[in-house]
C-alpha positions in Angstrom: 0.1 -0.1 -0.1 1.5 3.5 -0.8 0.9 5.9 1.8 0.2 9.2 0.9 2.8 11.9 1.7 2.0 13.8 4.8 2.1 17.6 5.4 2.8 18.1 9.1 2.3 21.3 11.1 4.2 21.0 14.4 2.4 23.4 17.0 4.9 23.7 20.2 3.1 24.2 23.5 3.3 27.6 24.8 5.6 28.3 27.7 7.7 25.2 27.1 11.4 25.8 26.2 12.6 22.5 25.0 10.3 21.9 22.2 12.7 20.6 19.4 12.8 17.2 21.6 9.4 16.6 21.4 9.4 17.0 17.7 12.7 15.0 17.3 10.8 12.0 19.3 8.0 12.2 17.1 10.1 12.4 13.9 12.1 9.3 14.8 8.8 7.3 15.3 7.3 8.7 11.8 10.5 7.9 10.2 10.6 4.0 11.6 7.1 3.9 9.9 9.0 4.6 6.5 6.3 7.6 6.1 7.3 10.3 3.7 6.4 13.8 5.0 7.0 17.4 4.5 6.9 19.3 7.9 6.4 23.0 8.9 6.5 24.4 12.3 3.9 27.3 13.3 5.0 30.8 14.3 2.2 30.9 16.5 -1.3 30.1 16.9 -2.8 32.4 14.4 -0.4 30.7 11.7 -2.1 27.2 11.8 -4.8 27.9 9.6 -2.9 29.6 7.0 -0.2 26.9 6.9 -3.4 24.1 6.8 -4.7 26.0 3.9 -1.3 26.3 2.1 -0.7 22.4 2.5 -4.2 21.8 1.2 -4.0 24.1 -1.7 -0.7 22.4 -2.6 -2.4 19.3 -3.0 -1.4 17.3 0.4 -4.3 15.0 1.1 -2.9 13.9 4.6 -2.6 16.9 6.8 -1.1 16.1 10.5 -1.5 18.5 13.2 0.9 18.1 16.3 -1.0 20.2 18.7 -4.1 20.5 20.9 -7.8 21.5 20.6 -6.9 25.0 19.7 -4.7 24.1 16.9 -7.1 21.6 15.4 -9.9 24.2 15.5 -7.7 26.5 13.7 -6.6 24.0 11.3 -10.5 23.1 10.4 -11.1 26.8 9.9 -8.3 27.1 7.4 -9.3 24.0 5.7 -12.9 25.0 5.3 -11.9 28.3 3.7 -11.2 26.5 0.7 -13.5 24.9 -1.8 -15.6 21.9 -1.2 -13.4 19.7 -3.6 -10.5 20.4 -1.6 -12.5 19.5 2.0 -13.6 16.5 0.4 -10.3 15.2 -0.8 -8.3 16.3 2.4 -8.1 14.3 5.5 -6.8 15.7 8.9 -5.4 13.7 11.6 -3.8 14.7 15.3 -0.9 13.9 17.3 -1.8 15.3 20.8 0.5 18.0 21.9 -1.4 20.8 23.5 -2.7 22.1 26.9 -6.2 20.7 26.1 -6.6 17.6 23.9 -10.3 16.8 24.6 -11.1 15.9 21.0 -8.2 13.9 20.5 -8.6 12.0 23.5 -12.3 11.4 22.3 -10.8 8.9 19.7 -8.1 7.3 22.1 -5.4 9.3 21.1 -3.0 9.8 24.0 -0.1 12.1 24.2 2.0 9.7 26.1 1.5 7.1 23.2 3.0 8.5 20.2 3.9 5.2 18.7 0.3 3.9 18.7 -0.8 7.1 17.5 1.4 7.2 14.4 0.4 3.4 13.5 -3.4 4.6 13.3 -2.4 7.4 11.2 -0.5 5.4 8.8 -3.4 2.9 8.6 -5.4 6.1 7.6 -8.7 4.7 8.4 -11.2 7.7 7.8 -14.4 8.9 9.5 -16.5 11.8 8.2 -17.3 13.8 11.4 -20.1 16.5 12.0 -18.7 20.2 12.3 -20.4 22.8 14.1 -20.5 26.6 12.8 -21.4 29.5 14.9 -22.5 32.3 12.7 -22.6 36.2 13.5 -22.4 39.6 12.3 -19.6 42.4 12.5 -20.5 45.7 11.8 -23.3 44.3 9.2 -20.8 41.8 7.7 -21.7 38.1 8.0 -19.2 35.8 9.5 -18.7 32.5 10.7 -16.3 30.2 12.6 -16.4 26.3 12.9 -15.7 23.9 15.8 -15.0 20.3 16.4 -15.6 20.1 20.2 -17.6 22.6 21.6 -18.6 26.4 22.4 -18.9 28.0 25.6 -21.0 31.1 26.5 -20.3 32.9 29.9 -18.1 31.8 32.8 -15.8 29.1 30.8 -15.2 31.5 28.1 -14.5 34.1 30.8 -11.8 31.5 32.4 -10.2 31.3 28.7 -10.0 35.0 28.4 -8.5 35.6 31.7 -6.1 32.9 31.2 -4.9 34.6 28.0 -4.7 38.1 29.6 -2.7 36.6 32.5 -0.5 34.5 30.2 0.8 37.9 28.6 1.5 39.2 31.8 3.1 36.5 33.8 4.1 34.1 31.1 4.2 30.9 33.5 1.6 28.4 32.9 0.9 27.4 36.5 0.9 31.1 37.7 -1.5 32.0 34.6 -3.9 29.6 35.9 -3.8 30.5 39.5 -4.0 34.1 38.7 -6.8 33.4 36.3 -9.0 31.7 39.1 -8.0 34.4 41.7 -9.4 37.2 39.3 -12.5 35.1 38.4 -13.6 35.5 41.9 -14.0 39.1 41.2 -16.1 38.3 38.1 -19.8 38.3 38.2 -20.7 34.8 37.3 -24.0 35.0 36.1 -25.6 36.7 33.1 -29.2 37.0 31.8 -29.4 35.1 28.5 -32.2 34.4 26.3 -31.9 31.5 23.7 -33.9 29.1 21.8 -33.5 25.4 21.8 -35.6 23.2 19.7 -39.1 25.1 20.1 -38.1 26.2 23.7 -37.3 29.9 24.5 -35.2 29.8 27.6 -34.8 33.2 29.4 -33.1 33.3 32.8 -29.8 34.0 34.7 -27.2 31.3 34.0 -23.8 31.0 34.8 -22.6 29.3 31.5 -23.8 27.3 28.4 -22.1 24.7 26.5 -22.8 23.6 23.1 -21.1 20.6 22.2 -20.5 18.5 19.2 -18.3 16.5 21.4 -17.6 15.9 25.0 -17.0 19.8 25.8 -14.5 19.3 28.5 -17.0 17.2 30.5 -19.9 19.4 30.1 -21.7 17.9 27.4 -20.6 14.3 28.2 -22.7 12.2 25.9 -22.3 14.3 22.8 -20.8 12.4 20.1 -19.2 14.2 16.8 -21.2 12.1 14.3 -24.9 11.6 15.0 -26.0 14.8 13.4 -27.0 16.4 17.0 -25.6 19.1 19.2 -25.8 18.9 22.9 -26.6 21.8 25.0 -25.9 21.9 28.9 -27.1 25.3 30.7 -25.7 25.9 33.8 -27.7 27.9 36.6 -26.0 30.0 39.1 -25.1 27.9 42.2 -24.4 28.4 45.6 -20.7 27.9 46.9 -21.6 24.4 48.3 -23.6 23.6 45.0 -20.3 24.9 42.9 -18.1 22.4 44.5 -20.6 19.5 44.0 -20.7 20.6 40.4 -17.1 20.3 40.2 -16.7 17.0 41.8 -19.8 15.7 39.3 -17.8 17.4 36.2 -14.5 15.2 37.1 -16.6 12.1 37.9 -18.8 12.0 34.9 -22.2 12.7 36.7 -22.4 16.5 35.4 -25.7 16.1 33.6 -27.2 15.0 36.8 -26.3 18.1 39.0 -29.6 20.0 39.8 -28.3 23.2 38.3 -27.7 21.6 34.9 -30.4 21.5 32.2 -29.4 19.5 29.2 -30.7 19.2 25.5 -30.2 17.6 22.4 -31.1 19.0 19.1 -30.6 18.5 15.3 -31.4 22.2 14.8 -30.0 25.6 14.9 -29.5 27.1 18.5 -30.5 30.8 18.6 -28.8 33.1 21.1 -30.9 36.1 20.8 -29.4 37.8 23.9 -26.4 37.0 26.1 -25.4 40.5 27.3 -22.1 40.5 25.8 -20.9 37.4 27.6 -17.7 36.0 26.4 -17.8 33.4 23.8 -15.1 30.7 23.2 -14.8 27.8 21.1 -12.1 24.8 21.4 -10.4 26.9 23.8 -9.9 30.1 21.5 -12.0 32.9 22.7 -13.8 34.7 19.7 -13.9 38.7 21.0 -16.0 39.6 17.9 -18.8 37.4 18.8 -21.9 39.2 20.5 -25.4 38.3 20.5 -27.2 37.7 18.3 -25.7 34.9 16.7 -26.7 31.2 15.9 -24.9 27.8 16.0 -25.6 24.9 13.8 -23.9 21.6 12.3 -23.0 20.3 9.3 -23.3 16.3 9.3 -20.3 14.4 8.0 -18.4 17.4 6.6 -14.8 16.4 7.5 -12.5 13.6 7.0 -10.8 12.8 10.3 -8.2 9.8 10.7 -9.3 7.9 13.6 -7.6 5.0 15.4 
């Protein structure tokens, strides 16, 4: 069997100084499998979409992202900026190498087992997966952004925003997360929102909304990216005791059983009529231009993913 030549985009972890050792380890495993490839390293997060577009435009039918959820998101949006013909002939694979690898772990890819990951990618088992889309306007101009894992509106997006702000100030990852959580204590944690799911209009104060095409970092644990459905979790503002209980249930897989969580499943568009300028993030990326009204929809079996 002739293995198509790979185009590889290596996305170093932010804040990690010895990134070359990680890549050299991966490269040795790829070489051992006799796989031909061309390699580019991203100059930063924003370059991943541009590099994906360049590789796909130049005929690479297998594009491997060495990175995390946000890198996969940027690669997805780069690919989907091209024609349908390019999208249909191109397959994306992932070697986990990020701060968040939720989508990769859903398929069984493990950052601690690169050899297995590369064997799976070499076999090139393709599955067409669903892709979510958030549609909004900026200055009267229609825009959109695609996602694989989830969209968060409210608290979780606020955590992401604070994390990026504190990373620019302090640099160190542990200090960044600690400072973000301290700063969060001084943030307003509830927002009055109005949204429509299926035929139900919901208008109430909430802490966070997660729309998941996949597990959504535990907030939509039953979502799968191949059933043509979006899962939605709406989290009401809890008391401190309930908040701690909710965190425990999140880590033990019982999140949807919490009395402050309402869950939905829908094949239809989700309309956010009013979010009072709550923060919005998708796959770990903050989208600063997205404000209500906006809609979230799904494209079924839209992208070729290499799975294990």
